[in-house]
N, C-alpha and C positions, 0 to 999 in steps of 0.2 A: 034287290035284296043283297046285302053285303056278304062277301065270302068270309067265313069265320077264320081268324088267325090261327095258324098252326102253333102248337106249343113247342118251345125249343127242345131239341133233342139233346138232353143233358149227356147222354152216353157218347154221342158223336163229338160233342163239344169237349168232353173230357179227354177223348183220344187225341183230338187235335192239339189240345194244350200239352199233352204228354209228349207228342211228337215234336212240338216246338221246343220243349224243355230239353229233349234228347239232342236236338240239333244244336242248341246253344252249348250244351255240355261238350259235344263232339267238337264244335268249333273252337271252344276255348282250350280243350285238350290239345288239339292240333297246334293252336297258337303257342301254348306254353311249351309243348315238346319241341316245336320248331325253334322257339326262342332259345331253349336250353341247348339244342344242337348247335345253333349259330354261336352261342357263347362258348360252348365247348370247342368248336372248330377254330374260332378266332384265338382262344386261349392256347390251344395246341400249336397253332401257327406262330403265335407270339413267342412262346417259350421254345419252340423249335428253332426259330430264327436266332434267338439268344444263344442257344446251345451251339448252333452251327458257327456263329461268329466267335464264340469263346474258343472253339477248337479249330479255327481256320488255319492257324499256323502249326498245328501238331504234325509230328513226323508220321508219314504214311508207312505202315508196316503191313505187307501183304504176304500171307503164307498159305498153306494148304493142309487140309486133312488128308491122311493117307492110311488105308487099311490093307495090310498084306493080303488078307483073306478075300477082299473084294477084287483085287488084281488077279488073284488065283482063280476066282470064280469066272472072271472074264477070259481066262485062258492066256494071260500074258505072264512073262517072266517078272515076278514082283520086285526082285532086286534091281533089274534093269529099269523098271518103272520108277523106283525110288531114286536111283542114281541119275536118271534123266531129269527128275525134278530138281535135284541138287545141282546137276551140271548144266545141261542145256537150258532148262527153264531158269536156273539161277536163284531158286527160292532158298531163303535162309530161316524160315520160320515154319514149323510143322506142329500139327496136332496128331500124335500117334496113339495107337490102341494097345491095351494090355488085356486082351480077352481072357477071362478066367477059363473058358472052355478050351482054349488053345494052350495056355501056359501050364495049367494043371489038369490035363485031360484025364489023368489017373490020380486018384486021391493021394496026396502026400508026395507026388513026384512032379517036380517042376522042370520045365524046359524053356529057358530064356534065350536060346541060341539066336533066333531070328530077331528078337527085340534088341539083344545085345549088338547085333550087327548093324541095325538101324542107328543106334546111338553112336556106335563107333564111326560110322560114315559121316554122321552129322558133326561129330567132334573134329574130324579131319579138316572140315571147311569152316568151322566156327558157327554152324547153324544152331538155332535154339529150338527146344522141344517143349511143348505142353503135352504131358502124358495123361491120357484118360485112365482113370482107375475106378474100381468098384464093379458092381454087378452090371449096371446099365451103362453101355458105351455106344458110340455111334454105329450105325448100320444095323439093318434088320438081323436078328429079331430084337435088337436093342439090349435085352437082358441076355447076356452070353454066359451060359453055364453048362458044364459037362453033364452027361446023363447021371453020373453018380451023385452030383450035387442036386439035381432035380429030384432024384429018389429020396435023398436025405431030407430035402425040404418038406416032402410030403409026410415023412415018418417022424422027424424030430426037428422042429424049427430052430430051437435053441442051439442044437449041435450044428445045424447048417449055418447059422449066423456066426458061430465061433469059427467055422472053417473059412467063411468069407472074410472075416476080420484078419485071420491068419494070412490069407492070400494077399490082402491089401498091405498088411505090414511087411510081408516079404518083398513085394514090388517096390514099396517106398524105400526100404532099406537098401535095395539093390541099386537104385538109380539116383538117390538123393544127392550123392556127391559128384555126379557127372557134370562136367563143365557145360554140357549142352542143355541140361535141364533148366527150364525157366519157370515152370509152374506145374501144378497138378490140376487136372480137370475132374472133379468128383461127380460121379453119377450123372451122366448126360441127360439133361431135361428130366430130372427125377420125377416130377409130378405130372408129366404128360401121360394122361390116361387114354388119349385118342390114337396113339401110335405106338406100336411095339407089342411084343408078347411078354408083358410084365403084369404082375398082380400084387406087388408089394410096394406100398407108398408110405411106409412108416417114417414119420418125422424123427422118431426116437432113433431109428437105425441110421438115418442120415447124420444126425448130430453125433452119434457115437463114432461114425466113420470119420467125420471131420475132426473130432477130438483125437482120434487114433493117428491120423496123418500128422497133426500138429505135435503129438507126443513123440513120433518117430523122426520128424523133420521140422525143426523150428525156424529154418531159414527160408525155404522156398514157399511162395504163396499158393493158396488153394482157390481155384475158380469154381463157382457154382453157377450153372446156366439156368435160365428161366424155364418155366414149364413148356413154353413154345414162344413163337415170335410175338404173340400178342400178350403174353403173360406179364404180370407186374408183381414184384416181390413185396407185397404189402406187409408181410410178417415173415417170421421164420428165420432160417440161418442166412448169414451174409457171406461167409467166407472172406477172402481178401479182395476178390473182384467178382463182378457179375459178367455173364456172357449171354448173348441172345442169337438165335438163328434169324435169318432174313431171306424169305422166299418171296418171289414175285408172282407165283401162281401154284396151282395144285390140281391134280386130277381128281375129279369127283365122279363117282359112279353115275351112270345114266347121262349126266350132263356133259362129261368130258373135261377138258382142261379149262380151268377157270382162273383168269388173271386176277390178282389182288389189286383193287383200286385204292391202294394205301399210299399217300404221299410221303416224301422223305421227312416232312416235319413231324409226322406221327412218331417215328422212331427217335427223332431228335428230342422231341418233348419228353418222351418216355425216359430217355437217357438223362435228361435234365432233372426230372423228378426223382429218379433213382439216386442220383448223386445228392440231391437236396434232402430227400427223406430217409435214405438208407446209408448215406455217407460212403458210397462205393462207386468207383468208376466201372464202366461197362464197355465191352467190345463185341464185335461180331465173330462168333466162333464157327458159324456155318453160313456162308453166303452162297446161294443157289447158283451153281454153274454146271448143272447136269440136268438132262430132261427128266420130267416127272410125267410119265404117261400111264396108259392103262396096263402095260406089261413091263416086266423088267427091261431096263435100258437096252441090253444086248439083243432083246427080241423085238424091239421097235424098228420098223423100216427106217432106212437112213433119211428118207424125206420127212418122216415124222420127227426124228431126232432133230433135224435141222429146223423144222418149223417151231419146235418147242425150245430149242437152245441153239440158234444159229449165231452168226457173227454179231449181228446187231444186238441180240439179246445178251450175249456175253459181255460186249462192251458196255451196254446199258446197265446191266446188273452191277458191274464193278464200279461204274461211275455213280450209280444210285447209292451204293453202299457208302462211298466216300462222301457223298453230299449230305449224309445224315450227320456228319461230324465225328462219327466213330471211325477213326482213321486206322485202327488195327483190325484186320479182317483175315479170316481163314477161309479160303475158297473151297467149295465142295464139288467133287467130281474129278479129282486128279487121276483116278484109275481109268475113268471113261475117256479122258483126253488122250491118254497113252494108248488105250485099246483101239481107238479110232485111227491113231497114227500108225501103229505097227501091225495090227491084225487086218485092218481094212485098207491099209496103204493110203490113208486119207489124213494128212497132217493139218488140215484146215482148222480144226478145233484147237489143236495144240498150239499152232502158230498164232491164232487169234488171242488166246490167253497169254502166251509169251509176249506178244507185241504190247498188249495192254499193261501187263505187269511191269515190263521194263521201262515204262514211262514214268514210274514213280520210284 
């Protein structure tokens, strides 16, 4: 007696077909995305190489950012720090700060003594200065305003904005004729929402500030920095130049220090397309040369500082920056170099930077 044939299980067959279809979709998705990544990577490599070759013969200009307040926070003589950068280090290009909170600590009362002194010392040796202006400037909390301005911001935004514009105008009028002034750096990384104690990202305000500077000073260029080192100015204001930061790593909570696996060609290709699409040159306004750890730098053990930013990393970061083809760079960490030298009696960091800088 023959065993009766079992009827096909349509439900099981349908599930099998669905699984096969999903596998095919996943397979082709991976293939397409992988192909797009390869095309993107090769394209960035190609245009990166083109940019690097175009700028192979450019003059190398290496300067440093310097904030008096950071030097003071580290407990060093800020004037001696600045003079050492001008003298012993031999730097001739600086990005300086004009913090609203420091210069107009009391509403309507301005104190330019310290910034005047920095300009005067630069003028003595023919150094050039890019002056940061506006609310947002380098170093934490990024948006630097006095308590009176914070209170005004909460009560009457339009009155606050008027006071900010008056402050910017006063700064521009004071330094626009200095022989050391090279450019204005307006609102450091204005659209960076991931870092800093800031909550105002109005494009209208940025445009009005840019127009205000041009109204008061038609001779010196205005630099606008990207939102961060990965940012790209697809639209919006252009200023006269663009600037970008360049960090080789970052401290991430729980994980710790994470190095960025980004090749030089990425930055080179970005510079290439910014010039092509936005018609502006770009330089590095902040090249990482200071440890970025879980604590403020001064609180990090020396061994940890050296692990994060030792001799090899210092040399490597400077050379990495130059390899991008952006030959104008402002180094980040000048206050830390000096602090290590005079407070800890350890000149190794200072000497490493000095030796490398003096090669160019």
